Structure formats: structure tokens, C-alpha cells
C-alpha positions as CSV (number, residue, x, y, z in Angstrom):
1,X,7.8,-19.4,-34.9
2,X,5.9,-17.0,-32.7
3,X,6.9,-14.4,-30.1
4,X,5.0,-12.0,-27.8
5,X,5.4,-8.3,-28.6
6,X,5.2,-6.2,-25.4
7,X,2.5,-3.5,-25.8
8,X,1.1,-2.3,-22.4
9,X,-1.4,0.2,-23.7
10,X,-4.9,1.0,-22.5
11,X,-7.9,-0.2,-24.4
12,X,-11.4,1.2,-24.2
13,X,-14.3,-1.2,-23.9
14,X,-17.4,-0.5,-26.0
15,X,-20.3,0.2,-23.6
16,X,-22.6,-2.7,-23.2
17,X,-20.2,-5.2,-24.8
18,X,-18.9,-6.8,-21.5
19,X,-19.4,-10.5,-20.7
20,X,-22.4,-10.3,-18.4
21,X,-22.0,-13.9,-17.1
22,X,-18.6,-13.1,-15.8
23,X,-19.9,-9.8,-14.2
24,X,-22.7,-11.8,-12.5
25,X,-19.9,-13.8,-10.8
26,X,-18.2,-10.5,-9.6
27,X,-15.5,-10.9,-12.2
28,X,-14.7,-8.3,-14.9
29,X,-16.6,-8.9,-18.2
30,X,-14.1,-9.2,-21.1
31,X,-15.3,-6.6,-23.6
32,X,-16.9,-8.1,-26.7
33,X,-15.7,-5.0,-28.6
34,X,-13.1,-2.4,-27.7
35,X,-11.2,0.5,-29.1
36,X,-7.4,0.4,-29.4
37,X,-4.9,2.3,-31.5
38,X,-7.6,4.2,-33.3
39,X,-9.6,1.1,-34.4
40,X,-12.4,-1.0,-33.1
41,X,-11.7,-4.7,-32.3
42,X,-14.0,-7.6,-31.5
43,X,-13.2,-10.5,-29.1
44,X,-13.7,-13.8,-30.9
45,X,-12.9,-16.0,-27.8
46,X,-11.0,-16.5,-24.6
47,X,-8.1,-18.9,-24.9
48,X,-7.0,-18.8,-21.3
49,X,-7.7,-16.9,-18.1
50,X,-5.9,-16.4,-14.8
51,X,-5.6,-14.1,-11.8
52,X,-2.7,-12.5,-9.9
53,X,-2.6,-11.4,-6.3
54,X,-0.1,-9.6,-4.0
55,X,0.1,-8.7,-0.3
56,X,-1.4,-5.5,1.0
57,X,1.3,-3.0,2.0
58,X,2.5,-3.7,5.5
59,X,0.0,-6.6,5.9
60,X,-0.2,-10.3,5.5
61,X,-3.5,-10.5,3.6
62,X,-3.5,-11.3,-0.1
63,X,-5.4,-9.0,-2.4
64,X,-6.6,-9.9,-5.9
65,X,-5.0,-7.3,-8.2
66,X,-5.4,-8.4,-11.8
67,X,-7.5,-10.6,-14.1
68,X,-5.6,-11.8,-17.2
69,X,-7.0,-13.1,-20.4
70,X,-5.5,-14.5,-23.6
71,X,-8.0,-13.7,-26.3
72,X,-8.5,-14.1,-30.0
73,X,-9.4,-10.8,-31.6
74,X,-9.9,-9.2,-34.9
75,X,-10.6,-5.7,-36.2
76,X,-14.3,-5.0,-36.7
77,X,-13.5,-3.7,-40.2
78,X,-12.0,-7.1,-41.0
79,X,-8.4,-8.3,-41.1
80,X,-6.0,-10.6,-39.4
81,X,-7.0,-12.5,-36.3
82,X,-4.5,-11.8,-33.4
83,X,-3.9,-13.4,-30.1
84,X,-3.6,-10.7,-27.4
85,X,-3.0,-10.9,-23.7
86,X,-5.2,-8.3,-22.0
87,X,-5.7,-7.6,-18.3
88,X,-8.1,-5.7,-16.0
89,X,-6.8,-4.0,-12.9
90,X,-9.2,-4.5,-10.0
91,X,-8.4,-0.9,-8.9
92,X,-7.6,1.9,-11.3
93,X,-4.0,3.1,-11.1
94,X,-4.8,6.7,-12.3
95,X,-7.2,8.7,-10.2
96,X,-7.8,11.1,-13.1
97,X,-9.0,8.2,-15.2
98,X,-10.9,5.9,-12.8
99,X,-12.5,3.9,-15.6
100,X,-9.2,3.1,-17.3
101,X,-8.7,-0.5,-16.0
102,X,-8.3,-2.6,-19.2
103,X,-5.0,-2.9,-21.0
104,X,-3.4,-4.8,-23.9
105,X,-0.3,-6.4,-22.4
106,X,1.1,-8.4,-25.4
107,X,0.3,-9.4,-28.9
108,X,1.4,-12.8,-30.2
109,X,3.0,-12.3,-33.6
110,X,4.4,-14.6,-36.2
111,X,8.1,-14.3,-36.8
112,X,8.9,-13.9,-40.5
113,X,12.0,-15.8,-41.8
114,X,13.7,-14.8,-44.9
115,X,15.5,-17.2,-47.3
116,X,18.9,-16.0,-48.4
117,X,19.0,-18.4,-51.3
């Protein structure tokens, strides 16, 4: 059985590794490689993508806030393939870190069951 582990930590895209086809369509380019928790990871593929929107404060217009991606990823140094949900904020939340827009939201993990026999 699997479950999603909540993470919500920033990731750092490796410069030049973004998906240029997506960027040509004015969408964020999922990083082909990124730094997270002291290691470097590579994106093996996108499983699913979607967007979320919300209303502007005091207005009626909808504003695209976030691009979401379920990706398959693996440490560059080798290791277990993981499924992560990552997202990109259209606008940086922290004015001191305007480039910090990518985040790991969840990791899909396998549950381990123990036999009491």
C-alpha cells in the first residue's frame, strides 16, 4: 500500500535544466535536475500535470496561482525512484527570495507491513 508523505520544502532547479518546450508555451519548465535536501535529483518523467487558480483579492477575476506536477525522480548518484508532487508558484511568496518558486509538496512512499508470525 502507498501513502503520500507531506513535505512542502523548496527545491533548487539546476540552471539550464528546465523544460524549454513548456517555457515556450509560457508555462514553467519542470527542472530536469534539481537540488533538494543536500542531494541532486533528476526528473525521469511527468506522470500528471494540473493548475490551480483563485480569485484576486476583492475582485471577481480568476488568477492562475500554481502549476502542479506528479513526477518520477531519482537521485543523480543513483538510488530508489520516487514519485513526487512538485509545484511552481506563478509569483514568489518571499520577496527576499524571488527565485524560490519551486517546491516539493509530497513524496509517494510505500508502506511497510510487518508480519507478527
